KOLMI-926601 format. One record per residue: residue number from 0; residue in three letters; x, y, z of N, C-alpha, C, O in turn; chain. Coordinates in Angstrom, 1 decimal. Each point is the difference from the previous one (the first is absolute). Layout:
<recs>
 num residuo    nxx    nyy    nzz   caxx   cayy   cazz    cxx    cyy    czz    oxx    oyy    ozz cadena
 NUM     ALA      X      Y      Z      X      Y      Z      X      Y      Z      X      Y      Z      A
...
</recs>
This chain:
<recs>
 num residuo    nxx    nyy    nzz   caxx   cayy   cazz    cxx    cyy    czz    oxx    oyy    ozz cadena
   0     MET    0.9   -0.9   -0.2   -1.0    0.9    0.1    0.8    1.1    0.0    1.2   -0.3    0.4      A
   1     SER   -1.5    1.6   -0.7    0.4    1.3    0.1   -0.1    1.0    1.5   -0.5   -0.3    1.1      A
   2     GLU    1.1    1.5   -1.7    0.2    0.8    1.3   -1.3    0.0    1.0   -0.8    0.9   -0.4      A
   3     SER    0.5   -1.6    1.5   -1.3    0.1    0.5    0.0    0.2    1.6   -0.9    0.1    0.8      A
   4     ARG    2.5    0.1   -0.3    0.3    0.1    1.5    0.2    1.2    0.2    1.1    0.4   -0.4      A
   5     PHE   -2.2    0.5    1.1    0.6    1.5    0.2    0.0    0.5    1.4   -0.3   -0.8    0.8      A
   6     LYS    0.7    1.9   -0.6    0.2    0.8    1.2   -1.5    0.6    0.1   -0.9   -0.4   -0.6      A
   7     SER    0.9    1.5    1.4   -1.2    0.3    0.1   -0.2    1.5   -1.2   -1.1    0.5   -0.3      A
   8     GLY    2.1    0.0   -0.1    0.0    1.0   -0.7   -0.2   -0.8   -1.6   -0.2   -1.2   -0.1      A
   9     PRO    0.4    2.0   -1.0    0.0   -0.3   -1.1    0.9   -1.1   -1.0   -0.3   -0.6   -1.0      A
  10     GLU    1.6    0.6    1.9    1.1   -0.5   -0.1    0.0   -1.5   -0.2   -0.6   -0.8    0.8      A
  11     PRO    1.4    0.3   -2.2    0.1   -1.7    0.6    1.0   -0.5    0.8    1.1    0.4   -0.3      A
  12     ALA   -1.2   -1.4    1.7    0.7   -0.2    0.7    1.1   -1.0   -0.7   -0.2   -0.3   -1.1      A
  13     GLU    1.2    0.0    2.0    1.0   -1.0   -0.8   -0.3   -1.5   -0.6    0.4   -0.6   -1.0      A
  14     ASP   -1.1    0.3    1.7   -0.5   -1.4    0.1   -1.8   -0.2   -0.7   -0.9   -0.4    0.7      A
  15     PRO    0.9    0.6   -1.8   -1.2    0.1   -1.1   -1.0   -1.1    0.1   -0.4   -0.3   -1.1      A
  16     GLN   -0.1   -0.3    2.0   -0.7   -0.9   -0.1   -1.6   -0.5    0.4   -0.5   -1.2    0.1      A
  17     ALA    0.0    2.3    0.0   -1.1    0.2    0.6   -0.7    1.0   -0.3    0.6    1.1    0.1      A
  18     ALA   -2.1   -1.1   -0.6   -1.0    1.0   -0.1   -0.6    0.6    1.5   -0.7   -0.4    1.0      A
  19     LEU    1.3    1.8   -1.4   -0.3    0.7    1.3   -0.7    1.5   -0.4    0.1    0.6   -1.0      A
  20     ALA   -0.7   -0.2    2.1   -0.6    1.3   -0.1    0.1    0.8    1.1    0.1   -0.6    1.1      A
  21     PRO   -0.1    1.8   -1.0   -0.1    0.6    1.7   -1.4   -0.1    0.0   -0.8   -0.3   -0.9      A
  22     LYS    0.9    0.7    2.6   -1.5   -0.1    0.4   -0.9    0.7   -0.4    0.1    1.1   -0.6      A
  23     GLY   -0.8   -1.6    0.8   -1.4    1.4   -0.5   -0.2   -0.7   -1.6   -1.2   -0.2   -0.2      A
  24     SER    2.1   -0.2   -1.0   -0.2   -0.1   -1.0   -1.4   -1.1    0.0   -0.4   -0.6    1.0      A
  25     LYS   -0.2    0.6   -2.4   -1.0   -0.3   -0.1    0.2   -1.1   -1.5    0.8    0.3   -0.9      A
  26     LEU   -1.7   -1.4    0.7    0.1   -0.7   -1.1   -1.5    0.9   -0.9   -1.0    0.4    0.5      A
  27     ARG    1.4   -0.2   -1.9   -1.1    0.9   -0.9    0.4   -1.1   -0.8    1.1   -0.6   -0.1      A
  28     ILE   -2.8    0.7   -0.9    0.2   -0.6   -1.4   -0.3   -1.5    0.1   -0.3   -0.4    1.1      A
  29     GLY    0.4   -0.4   -2.1    0.1   -1.5    0.1   -1.2   -0.2    0.7   -0.7    0.7    0.7      A
  30     THR    0.5   -2.6   -1.3   -1.3   -0.1    0.7    0.1   -0.5    1.4    1.1   -0.3    0.4      A
  31     PRO   -2.5    0.0    0.4    0.0   -0.2    1.6    0.5   -1.4    0.0    0.7   -0.1    1.0      A
  32     LEU   -0.8   -0.7   -1.4    0.5   -1.6    0.1    1.3    0.2    0.5    0.4   -0.2    1.1      A
  33     ILE    0.3    0.8   -2.3    1.5   -0.1    0.4    0.7    1.1    0.7    1.2   -0.1    0.3      A
  34     GLU   -2.1    1.3    0.0    0.5    0.8    0.9    0.0   -0.6    1.5    0.7    0.4    0.9      A
  35     SER   -2.0   -1.6   -1.0    0.0   -0.3    1.3    0.8   -1.3    0.1   -0.3   -0.6    1.0      A
  36     TYR    1.1    0.2   -1.5    1.2   -0.6    0.4    1.4    0.2    0.0    1.0   -0.7   -0.1      A
  37     ILE   -1.2    2.1    0.4    1.4    0.8   -0.2    0.0    0.4    2.0   -0.8    0.7    0.6      A
  38     ARG    1.7   -1.2    0.0    0.1    0.4    1.2    0.9    0.6    0.8    1.1   -0.5    0.4      A
  39     ASP   -1.7    1.6    0.0    1.1    0.8    0.8    0.5   -0.2    1.1   -0.8   -0.3    0.9      A
  40     VAL    2.3    0.3   -0.4    1.1   -0.2    1.0    0.3    1.0    0.8    1.2    0.4    0.0      A
  41     PRO   -1.9    0.1    0.8    0.8    1.2    0.7    1.4    0.1    0.4    0.4   -1.1    0.5      A
  42     ASP    0.3    2.1   -0.5    1.1   -0.1    0.5    1.2   -1.3   -0.2    0.7   -0.5    0.9      A
  43     PHE   -0.8    0.4   -2.4    0.8   -1.1   -0.2    0.7    0.3   -1.6   -0.7    0.2   -1.0      A
  44     PRO    2.1   -0.1    1.0    0.4   -0.6    1.0    0.7    0.9    0.9    1.0   -0.5    0.6      A
  45     LYS   -1.4    1.7   -0.3    0.3    0.9    0.8   -1.1    0.6    0.5   -1.1   -0.1   -0.4      A
  46     GLU    1.4    0.9    1.4   -1.4    0.9    0.5   -0.3    1.4   -1.1    1.0    0.5   -0.5      A
  47     GLY   -2.0   -0.2    0.3   -0.3    1.0   -0.9   -0.5   -0.6   -1.5   -0.3    0.8   -0.9      A
  48     ILE    0.3   -2.2    0.6    0.0   -0.6   -1.3   -1.0   -0.8    0.0   -0.3   -0.9    0.9      A
  49     VAL   -0.2    1.1   -1.8   -1.3   -1.1   -0.4    0.4   -1.0   -1.1    0.4    0.3   -1.1      A
  50     PHE   -0.5   -1.7    1.7    0.8   -0.7   -1.1   -1.2   -0.6   -0.6   -0.9   -0.5    0.7      A
  51     LYS    0.7    0.4   -2.1   -1.1   -0.3   -1.3    0.3   -1.5    0.0    1.1   -0.5   -0.5      A
  52     ASP   -1.9   -0.2    1.0    0.7   -2.0    0.0   -1.1   -0.2   -0.9   -1.1    0.2    0.3      A
  53     ILE    1.4   -0.7   -1.6   -0.5   -0.7   -0.8   -0.3   -1.7    0.1   -0.5   -0.7   -0.8      A
  54     THR    0.9    0.5    2.0    0.2   -1.8   -0.2   -1.7   -0.1    0.2   -0.4   -0.5   -1.0      A
  55     PRO   -0.5    0.8    1.8   -1.4   -0.4    0.1   -0.6    0.5   -1.5   -1.2    0.0    0.1      A
  56     LEU    1.8    0.2   -1.2   -0.7    0.1   -0.8    0.5   -1.2   -1.3   -0.7   -0.3   -1.0      A
  57     LEU    2.1   -0.3    1.2    0.6   -0.6   -0.6   -0.8   -1.2    0.4   -0.2   -0.9   -0.8      A
  58     SER   -0.2    0.9    2.5   -0.4   -1.7    0.3   -1.5    0.1   -0.3   -0.5   -1.1    0.0      A
  59     SER   -0.2    2.0   -0.3   -1.3   -0.1   -0.4   -0.5   -0.4   -1.6   -0.1    1.0   -0.8      A
  60     PRO   -0.1   -2.0    0.4   -0.6   -0.8   -1.2   -0.3    1.4   -0.8    0.7    0.5   -0.8      A
  61     GLU   -1.8   -0.1    1.1   -0.9    1.1   -0.2    0.8    1.2   -0.3   -0.1    0.4   -1.1      A
  62     GLY    0.7    0.2    1.9    0.6    1.4   -0.1    1.4   -0.4   -0.7    0.6    1.0   -0.2      A
  63     LEU    0.2   -2.3   -0.3    0.9   -0.1   -0.5   -0.2    0.2   -1.6    0.8    0.4   -0.9      A
  64     LYS   -2.1   -1.0    0.9   -0.8   -0.2   -1.4   -0.6    1.3   -0.3    0.2    0.2   -1.2      A
  65     ALA   -0.7    0.8    1.7   -0.2    1.4   -0.1    0.6    0.6   -0.4   -0.4    0.7   -0.9      A
  66     SER    2.1   -0.7    1.5    1.1    0.7   -0.2    0.1   -0.5   -1.5   -0.2    0.8   -0.9      A
  67     ILE    0.5   -2.0    0.8    1.0   -0.4   -1.7   -1.1    0.5   -1.1    0.4    0.3   -1.1      A
  68     GLU   -1.8   -0.2    1.5   -1.1    0.1   -0.9    0.3    1.6    0.1    0.6    0.3   -1.0      A
  69     GLY   -0.8    0.5    1.7    0.4    1.5   -0.1    0.8    0.3   -0.6   -0.2    0.7   -1.0      A
  70     LEU    1.7   -1.3    1.5    1.5    0.2   -1.0   -0.4   -0.1   -1.5    0.0    1.0   -0.8      A
  71     ALA   -0.5   -2.3    0.5   -0.3   -0.2   -1.4   -0.8    0.7   -0.9    0.0    0.0   -1.2      A
  72     ALA   -0.8    0.7    2.0   -1.1    1.1   -0.9    0.8    1.1    0.0   -0.3    0.6   -1.0      A
  73     PHE    1.1   -0.1    1.5    0.6    1.4   -0.3    0.4    0.1   -1.5   -0.6    0.9   -0.6      A
  74     VAL    1.3   -1.6    0.0    0.9   -0.1   -1.0   -0.3   -1.2   -1.1    0.4   -1.1    0.2      A
  75     ASP   -1.1    1.3   -1.2   -0.2   -0.7   -1.5    1.3   -1.0    0.0    1.1    0.3   -0.1      A
  76     PRO   -1.6   -1.9    0.4    1.2   -0.8   -0.2    0.5    0.1   -1.2    1.2   -0.3   -0.1      A
  77     ALA   -2.0    0.7   -1.0    0.8   -0.1   -1.5    1.2    0.5   -0.2    0.9   -0.2   -0.8      A
  78     SER   -1.0    1.7    2.2    1.3    0.9   -0.3    1.3   -0.6    0.5    1.0    0.6   -0.5      A
  79     TYR   -0.7   -1.6    1.2    0.8   -0.1    0.4    0.3   -1.8   -0.1   -0.8   -0.9    0.0      A
  80     ASP    2.3    0.8    0.0   -0.1   -1.6   -0.4    0.6   -0.7    1.4    0.0   -1.3    0.1      A
  81     LEU    0.4    2.0    0.8    1.0   -1.0    1.2   -0.7    1.3    1.3   -0.4    1.1    0.0      A
  82     VAL    0.6   -2.4    1.2   -0.5    1.0    1.1    1.6    0.2    1.0    0.7   -1.0   -0.1      A
  83     CYS   -0.3    1.8    0.6    1.2    0.1    0.5   -0.5    0.2    1.9   -0.8    0.9    0.2      A
  84     GLY    1.2   -1.4    0.7   -0.1    0.0    1.4    1.6    0.7    0.6    1.2   -0.3   -0.4      A
  85     VAL   -1.6    1.1    1.4    1.2    0.7    0.7    0.0   -0.9    1.5   -1.0   -0.1    0.8      A
  86     GLU    2.5   -0.8   -0.7    0.2   -0.5    1.0   -0.6    1.2    1.5    0.1    1.2   -0.1      A
  87     SER   -0.8   -1.8    1.4   -0.7   -1.2   -0.3   -1.2   -0.5   -0.1    0.0   -1.2   -0.2      A
  88     ARG   -1.0    2.0    0.3   -1.3   -0.3    0.3   -0.6    0.5   -1.4   -1.2   -0.1   -0.4      A
  89     GLY    2.1    0.5   -0.2   -0.9    0.4   -1.3    0.7   -1.4   -1.1    0.3    0.4   -1.1      A
  90     PHE   -0.1   -1.5    1.3    0.1   -1.2   -0.4   -1.1   -0.9    0.4   -0.3   -1.0   -0.7      A
  91     ILE   -0.5    1.5    2.0   -1.3   -0.6    0.2   -0.9    0.3   -0.9   -0.5   -0.9   -0.7      A
  92     PHE   -0.1    2.5    0.6   -0.7    0.2   -0.8    0.3    0.1   -1.6   -0.9   -0.2   -0.8      A
  93     GLY    2.2    0.4    0.6    0.4   -0.2   -1.3   -0.2   -1.5   -0.8   -0.4   -0.1   -1.2      A
  94     THR    0.8   -0.8    2.1   -0.1   -1.3   -0.6   -1.8   -0.4    0.0   -0.6   -0.6   -0.9      A
  95     ALA    0.3    1.1    1.7   -1.6   -0.6    0.3   -0.7    0.7   -1.6   -0.7   -0.6   -0.8      A
  96     LEU    1.2    2.2    0.6   -0.9    0.5   -1.1    0.6   -0.7   -1.1   -0.8   -0.4   -0.8      A
  97     ALA    2.1    0.2    0.4    0.2   -0.8   -1.1   -0.6   -1.2   -0.3   -0.4   -0.4   -1.1      A
  98     HIS    0.4   -0.2    2.4   -0.9   -1.5   -0.3   -1.6    0.8   -0.5   -0.6   -0.3   -1.0      A
  99     HIS    0.3    0.8    1.6   -1.5    0.5   -0.2    0.1    0.2   -1.2   -1.0   -0.7   -0.5      A
 100     LEU    1.5    1.2   -0.4    0.0    1.1   -1.3    1.3   -1.2   -1.0    0.6    0.5   -0.9      A
 101     GLY   -0.5   -1.8    1.2    0.6   -0.6   -1.0    1.3    0.6   -0.8    0.2    0.0   -1.2      A
 102     LYS    0.7    0.7    2.3    1.2    0.8   -0.2    1.0   -0.3    0.7   -0.2   -0.2    1.2      A
 103     GLY    1.9    0.1   -2.0    0.8   -0.2    0.5    0.6    0.8    1.6    0.2    1.2   -0.3      A
 104     PHE    0.0   -1.3    1.1    0.8    0.2    1.0    1.6    0.5    0.2    0.8   -0.8   -0.4      A
 105     ILE   -0.4    2.0    0.9    1.7    0.2   -0.1    0.1    0.5    1.1   -0.8    0.9    0.4      A
 106     PRO    2.0   -1.4    0.5   -0.1    0.7    1.5    1.4    1.2   -0.3    0.9    0.1   -0.7      A
 107     VAL   -1.4    0.6    1.6    1.1    1.2    0.7    0.7   -0.3    1.5   -0.5    0.3    1.1      A
 108     ARG    1.5   -0.7   -1.2    0.6   -0.2    1.5    0.9    0.6    0.4    0.6    1.0   -0.5      A
 109     LYS   -0.3   -1.6    1.9    1.5    0.8    0.4    1.1   -0.1   -0.7   -0.2   -0.3   -1.2      A
 110     PRO    1.2    0.4    1.6    1.4   -0.6   -0.4    0.2   -1.3    0.9   -0.4   -0.3    1.2      A
 111     GLY    1.2   -0.2   -2.3    0.3   -1.6    0.2   -0.8   -0.8    0.2    0.2   -0.9    0.8      A
 112     LYS   -1.7    1.1   -1.5   -1.1   -0.7    0.3   -0.4   -1.2   -1.4   -0.6   -1.1   -0.1      A
 113     LEU    1.2    2.0   -1.1   -0.4   -0.5   -1.4    1.3   -0.9   -0.3    1.2    0.5    0.1      A
 114     PRO   -1.3   -1.6   -0.4    1.0   -1.4   -0.5    0.7    0.8   -1.5    1.2   -0.1    0.0      A
 115     TRP   -1.8    0.7   -1.0    0.6    0.0   -1.3    0.6    1.6    0.0    0.1    0.6    1.1      A
 116     LYS    0.2   -0.1   -2.3    0.9    1.4   -0.1   -1.5    0.8    0.2   -1.1   -0.2   -0.5      A
 117     THR    1.7    1.4    1.5   -0.6    1.2    0.0    0.1    1.2   -0.1    1.0    0.5    0.4      A
 118     ALA   -2.1    0.4   -1.0    0.4    1.5   -0.1   -0.5    0.5    1.8   -0.8   -0.5    0.8      A
 119     SER    1.5    1.5   -0.8   -0.5    0.5    1.3   -0.6    1.3    0.3    0.0    0.6   -1.1      A
 120     GLU   -0.4    0.1    1.8    0.0    1.6    0.0   -0.8    0.2    1.4   -0.9   -0.6    0.5      A
 121     SER    1.8    1.8    0.0    0.0    0.2    1.6   -0.8    1.4    0.1    0.3    0.8   -0.9      A
 122     TYR   -0.8   -0.5    1.5   -1.2    1.0    0.9    0.6    0.6    1.3    0.8   -0.6    0.8      A
 123     GLU   -1.2    1.8   -0.7    0.6    0.6    1.7   -1.0   -0.2    0.9   -1.1    0.4   -0.2      A
 124     LEU    1.4   -1.0    1.2   -0.6    0.2    1.3    0.3    1.1    1.2    0.9    0.9   -0.3      A
 125     GLU   -1.5   -0.8    1.4    0.0    1.2    0.9    1.8   -0.1    0.0    0.8    0.8   -0.5      A
 126     TYR   -0.6   -2.0    1.2    1.6   -0.1    0.2    0.4   -0.9   -0.7   -0.2   -1.1    0.3      A
 127     GLY    1.2    1.5   -1.6    0.4   -1.0   -0.7   -0.7   -0.4   -1.3   -0.7    0.7   -0.6      A
 128     SER    0.9   -1.8    0.3   -0.7   -0.3   -1.4   -0.3   -1.6    0.2    0.2   -0.7    0.9      A
 129     ASP   -0.9    0.6   -2.1   -0.2   -1.9   -0.2    0.0    0.0   -1.3    0.1    0.9   -0.8      A
 130     THR   -0.2   -2.5    0.4    0.0   -0.4   -1.3   -0.8   -1.1   -0.4    0.1   -1.0    0.7      A
 131     ILE   -1.0    1.0   -1.8   -0.7   -1.1   -0.5    0.8   -0.3   -1.3    0.8    0.7   -0.5      A
 132     GLU   -1.3   -2.1    0.2    0.5   -0.7   -1.4   -1.1   -0.9   -0.9   -1.1   -0.3    0.5      A
 133     ILE    1.4    0.0   -1.4   -0.8   -0.6   -1.1    1.0   -0.7   -0.6    1.2    0.2   -0.2      A
 134     HIS   -2.1   -1.4   -0.3    1.0   -1.1   -0.9    0.3    1.0   -1.1   -0.5    1.0    0.2      A
 135     VAL    1.3   -1.1   -1.3    0.2    0.8   -0.9   -0.7   -0.5   -1.4    0.1    0.6   -1.1      A
 136     ASP   -0.6   -1.6    1.4   -0.7   -0.8   -0.9   -1.9    0.0    0.2   -0.9   -0.7   -0.4      A
 137     ALA    0.8    1.7    1.2   -1.1   -0.5    0.6   -1.2    0.2   -1.2   -1.0   -0.7   -0.2      A
 138     VAL    1.4    1.7   -0.4   -1.1    0.4   -0.7    1.1    0.8   -1.4    0.9    0.7   -0.1      A
 139     GLU   -2.2   -1.6   -1.1    0.7    0.6   -1.4   -0.4    1.0   -0.4   -1.1    0.5    0.1      A
 140     SER    2.1    0.1   -0.9   -0.2    1.4   -0.3   -1.2    0.4   -0.8   -0.4   -0.6   -1.0      A
 141     GLY   -0.4    1.9    1.8   -1.2    0.1   -0.6   -0.8   -0.2    0.6   -1.0    0.7    0.0      A
 142     LYS    1.3   -1.9    1.1   -1.4   -0.5    0.7   -0.7    1.1    0.7    0.5    1.1    0.0      A
 143     ARG   -1.8   -1.3    0.6   -0.8    0.9    0.4    0.0   -0.3    1.8    0.1   -1.2    0.2      A
 144     VAL   -0.1    1.7    0.5    0.4   -0.6    1.5   -0.9    0.9    1.1    0.2    1.1    0.3      A
 145     LEU   -1.4   -1.9    0.2   -0.7    0.5    1.1    1.0    0.0    1.4    0.5   -1.1    0.1      A
 146     MET   -0.2    2.2    0.9    0.7    0.1    1.1   -1.0   -0.2    1.3   -1.0    0.7    0.3      A
 147     VAL    1.3   -1.5    0.2   -1.0   -0.3    1.3    0.6    0.1    1.3    0.9   -0.8    0.1      A
 148     ASP   -1.2    1.5    1.2    0.5   -0.2    1.1   -1.3    0.0    1.0   -1.1   -0.1   -0.6      A
 149     ASP    1.1    0.1    2.0   -0.7   -0.1    0.9   -0.4    1.4    0.3   -1.2    0.3    0.1      A
 150     LEU    2.3    0.4    0.0    0.2    1.6    0.7    0.5    1.1   -1.2    0.7   -0.2   -1.0      A
 151     LEU   -1.3    1.3    1.5    0.8    0.9   -1.1    0.4    1.0    1.2   -1.0    0.3    0.6      A
 152     ALA    2.3    0.2   -0.2    0.3    0.7    1.4    0.5    1.3   -0.9   -0.7    0.8   -0.6      A
 153     THR    2.1   -0.8    0.8    0.8    1.4   -0.9    0.0   -0.2   -1.2   -0.2    0.9   -0.8      A
 154     GLY    0.5   -2.5    0.3    0.0    0.1   -1.2    1.4   -0.6   -0.8    0.1   -0.6   -1.1      A
 155     GLY    0.8    0.8    1.9    1.1   -0.5   -0.4    0.7   -1.3   -0.6    1.0   -0.1   -0.7      A
 156     THR   -2.0   -1.0    1.5    0.3   -1.1   -0.7   -0.4   -0.8   -0.9    0.4   -1.0   -0.6      A
 157     MET   -1.9    1.9    0.3   -0.4   -0.5   -1.3    0.5    1.3   -1.3   -0.7    0.0   -1.0      A
 158     GLU    1.4    0.7    1.1    0.1    1.1   -0.7    1.4   -0.9   -0.4    0.2    0.1   -1.2      A
 159     ALA    0.8   -0.8    1.8    0.8   -0.9    0.1   -0.5   -1.1   -1.0    0.5    0.0   -1.2      A
 160     ALA   -1.0   -0.5    1.4   -0.7   -1.1   -0.3   -0.4    0.0   -2.1    0.4   -0.7   -0.9      A
 161     ASN   -1.2    2.1    1.0   -0.2    0.1   -1.5    1.1    0.4   -0.5    0.1   -0.1   -1.3      A
 162     LYS    1.1    0.8    1.8    1.3    0.3   -0.7    0.9   -1.4   -0.5    0.5   -0.1   -1.1      A
 163     LEU   -0.6   -1.1    2.4    0.5   -1.4   -0.4   -0.8   -0.3   -1.1    0.6   -0.1   -1.1      A
 164     VAL   -1.6   -0.1    1.1   -1.0   -0.7   -1.4    0.3    0.6   -1.0   -0.2   -0.6   -1.1      A
 165     ARG    0.5    2.1    1.0    0.3    0.7   -1.5    1.2   -0.2   -0.4    0.3    0.0   -1.2      A
 166     LYS    0.9   -0.3    2.4    0.9   -0.1   -0.1    0.4   -1.5   -0.9    1.1   -0.2   -0.6      A
 167     ILE   -2.1   -0.7    0.8    0.6   -0.9   -0.9   -1.0   -0.5   -1.1   -0.2   -1.1   -0.5      A
 168     GLY   -0.6    2.5    0.4   -0.6   -0.4   -1.9   -1.9    0.2    0.5   -0.9    0.0   -0.8      A
 169     GLY    0.9    0.0    2.0   -1.7    0.0    0.2   -0.5    1.3    0.0    0.8    1.0    0.0      A
 170     GLU   -2.1   -0.9    0.1   -0.4    1.2   -0.1   -1.5   -0.2    1.1   -1.0   -0.5   -0.4      A
 171     PRO    1.1    1.0    1.6   -0.8    0.0    1.0   -1.1    1.3   -0.6    0.1    1.1   -0.6      A
 172     VAL   -1.4   -1.9    1.1   -1.4    0.8   -0.7   -0.8    0.5    1.2   -0.7    1.0   -0.2      A
 173     ALA    0.9   -1.5    1.3   -0.8    0.3    1.3    0.6   -0.5    1.1    0.7   -1.0   -0.1      A
 174     CYS   -1.0    1.6    1.2    0.2   -0.2    1.5   -1.0   -0.4    0.6   -1.1    0.6   -0.2      A
 175     LEU    1.0   -1.6    1.1   -1.7   -0.7    0.7    0.4   -0.1    1.4    0.8   -0.8    0.3      A
 176     PHE   -1.1    1.5    0.4    0.0   -0.2    1.5   -1.0   -0.9    0.6   -0.8   -0.4   -0.8      A
 177     VAL    0.4    0.0    2.2   -1.0   -0.3    0.7    0.2    1.4    0.8   -1.0    0.8    0.1      A
 178     LEU    1.9   -0.7    0.4   -0.2    1.4    1.2    1.0    1.4   -0.4    1.2   -0.2   -0.1      A
 179     GLU   -1.9    1.4    0.1    1.1    1.4   -0.3    0.0    0.4    1.0   -1.1   -0.1    0.5      A
 180     LEU    2.1    1.0    0.5    0.3    0.7    0.8    0.1    1.6   -0.9    1.1    0.3   -0.5      A
 181     ASP   -2.4    0.6    0.5    0.0    1.2   -1.1    0.8    1.0    0.9    0.7    0.9   -0.4      A
 182     PHE   -0.9   -1.2    1.5    1.3    1.2    0.9    1.4    0.2   -0.5    0.7    1.0    0.1      A
 183     LEU   -0.4   -2.2   -0.6    1.7   -0.2   -0.1    0.3    0.1   -1.6    1.1   -0.1   -0.5      A
 184     GLY   -2.4    0.4   -0.3    0.3    0.8   -1.4    0.8   -1.1   -0.9    0.8    0.3   -0.9      A
 185     GLY   -1.0   -1.4    1.1    0.9   -1.3   -1.0   -0.4    0.2   -1.5    0.8   -0.2   -0.9      A
 186     ARG   -2.0    0.5    0.7   -0.5   -0.1   -1.5    1.0    1.0   -0.7    0.3   -0.1   -1.2      A
 187     GLN    0.0    1.1    1.8    1.0    1.0   -0.6    1.0   -0.4   -0.8    0.4    0.5   -1.0      A
 188     LYS    0.0   -1.8    2.0    1.2    0.0   -1.0    0.0   -1.2   -1.2    0.9   -0.5   -0.6      A
 189     LEU   -2.4    0.3    0.6   -0.1   -1.5   -1.0   -0.2    0.6   -1.4   -0.8    0.9    0.1      A
 190     ASP    1.1   -1.1   -1.3   -0.6    0.7   -1.4   -0.8   -0.6   -1.0   -0.2    0.3   -1.2      A
 191     VAL   -0.3   -1.5    2.0   -1.0   -0.6   -0.8   -1.3   -0.1    1.1    0.3    0.1    1.2      A
 192     PRO   -1.8   -0.5   -1.8   -1.2    0.3    0.8    0.3   -1.2    1.1    0.6   -1.0   -0.3      A
 193     ILE   -1.1    1.3    1.2   -0.4    0.0    1.4   -1.4   -0.6    0.7   -1.0    0.7    0.1      A
 194     HIS    1.0   -2.0    0.3   -1.6   -0.2    0.5    0.8   -0.8    1.4    1.0   -0.7    0.0      A
 195     SER   -2.2    1.2    1.3    0.2   -0.5    0.8   -1.4   -0.2    0.9   -0.7    1.0    0.2      A
 196     LEU    0.2   -2.2    0.3   -0.8   -0.5    0.6   -0.7    0.9    1.1   -1.2    0.3    0.0      A
 197     HIS    2.1    0.0    0.9   -0.2    0.7    1.4    1.2    1.6   -0.2    1.0    0.0   -0.8      A
 198     HIS   -1.5    0.7    1.5    0.8    1.2    0.0   -0.3    0.1    1.7   -1.0   -0.4    0.6      A
 199     VAL    2.2    1.1   -0.2   -0.1    0.4    1.4    0.7    1.4    0.0    1.0    0.2   -0.5      A
 200     GLU   -1.7    0.9    1.3    0.3    1.5   -0.1    0.9    0.1    1.1    0.5    1.0    0.4      A
</recs>
């Protein structure tokens, strides 16, 4: 997954592994069914933070089904050839979506996790930087790719993923997210259409 562990302010923390929002933030848009399965965990991982936990959504057959069908409805399947998911929860939604639509799936992973030749892209965090990788032969030249992750926060990870796909010859056509933290403005970094099932203000 991408940058999703945050301080109470608008900047990402060093370890970006959880969907968070400041206290008082609320979900808007999206279907009531999906929204009902997103659990607020106060003061996690530290005081002043509300953790947006999607595990109840994943464990619910109807919630997961509604999520995949909702993501699938955003973009015409004829407009892309492959689905790309970003480590790690992007794999969950990306592979399920690819299966649902009869598409192939390609992973974007952290360094050292892919066994074949890779291309890499680095992006900035609050302290230092991080890197993601993709197999150099994951996408044939000119193939259109739908990008998927569970969360859009500051946008750095998905921006780097889009660059990676272009670097190996693919064409990102849109980015899909289950949850978007609007107050972080991550969509401003992305230059393709963006669709999110839920928004946190």
